[in-house]
Kinemage of the C-alpha trace (Angstrom):
@kinemage 1
@onewidth
@group {chain A} dominant
@subgroup {mainchain}
@vectorlist {calphas} color= white
{ca met a 1} P -31.974 -9.038 6.736
{ca gln a 2} L -29.215 -10.211 9.011
{ca ala a 3} L -25.909 -8.383 9.081
{ca thr a 4} L -23.177 -10.209 7.215
{ca lys a 5} L -19.557 -10.503 8.301
{ca ala a 6} L -18.654 -7.807 5.746
{ca asp a 7} L -21.339 -5.494 7.174
{ca ile a 8} L -20.008 -5.904 10.675
{ca lys a 9} L -16.422 -5.320 9.553
{ca phe a 10} L -17.512 -2.172 7.700
{ca cys a 11} L -19.294 -0.815 10.779
{ca leu a 12} L -16.349 -1.627 13.048
{ca lys a 13} L -13.902 0.146 10.708
{ca gln a 14} L -16.106 3.229 10.720
{ca leu a 15} L -16.339 3.189 14.508
{ca gln a 16} L -12.566 2.700 14.849
{ca lys a 17} L -12.055 5.996 12.971
{ca gln a 18} L -13.628 7.800 15.941
{ca asp a 19} L -11.200 9.425 18.370
{ca arg a 20} L -13.069 8.096 21.415
{ca leu a 21} L -15.468 5.343 22.430
{ca leu a 22} L -19.090 5.690 21.480
{ca gln a 23} L -20.971 6.084 24.759
{ca ala a 24} L -24.209 7.668 23.582
{ca phe a 25} L -26.021 8.544 20.372
{ca asn a 26} L -23.731 10.512 18.118
{ca ala a 27} L -25.041 11.974 14.869
{ca gln a 28} L -21.540 11.950 13.366
{ca ser a 29} L -21.190 8.197 13.966
{ca leu a 30} L -24.660 7.541 12.525
{ca cys a 31} L -23.814 9.542 9.413
{ca ala a 32} L -20.527 7.635 8.997
{ca leu a 33} L -22.445 4.360 8.780
{ca val a 34} L -25.805 5.206 7.213
{ca asn a 35} L -26.304 6.348 3.634
{ca his a 36} L -30.059 6.826 3.932
{ca ile a 37} L -33.218 5.683 5.704
{ca thr a 38} L -36.392 4.930 3.766
{ca val a 39} L -39.799 4.831 5.440
{ca phe a 40} L -42.311 2.917 3.343
{ca ser a 41} L -44.839 2.580 6.188
{ca lys a 42} L -44.962 2.374 9.955
{ca glu a 43} L -44.087 -1.331 9.717
{ca asp a 44} L -41.538 -1.077 6.892
{ca ile a 45} L -38.466 1.074 7.624
{ca arg a 46} L -35.197 0.275 5.835
{ca ile a 47} L -31.712 1.532 6.651
{ca thr a 48} L -29.171 1.539 3.830
{ca leu a 49} L -25.538 1.571 4.948
{ca arg a 50} L -22.789 3.329 3.049
{ca asn a 51} L -21.486 -0.018 1.790
{ca gly a 52} L -24.869 -0.706 0.120
{ca ser a 53} L -26.225 -3.197 2.652
{ca glu a 54} L -29.834 -2.760 3.622
{ca ile a 55} L -31.335 -3.542 7.038
{ca lys a 56} L -35.062 -3.739 7.649
{ca ala a 57} L -35.890 -2.208 11.041
{ca leu a 58} L -38.155 -4.137 13.360
């Protein structure tokens, strides 16, 4: 699934809430964006964002 304009805006709003630029992996930033991650198999991993959008990992 490709990210929609609304998905990108949602992610940007969440990142803008941070008090500094994201320069490396940050668990707090990940948790602000991701609701849950579902692993169906090694080839099928899906990330569900807090706004309900789902992304299939490659």
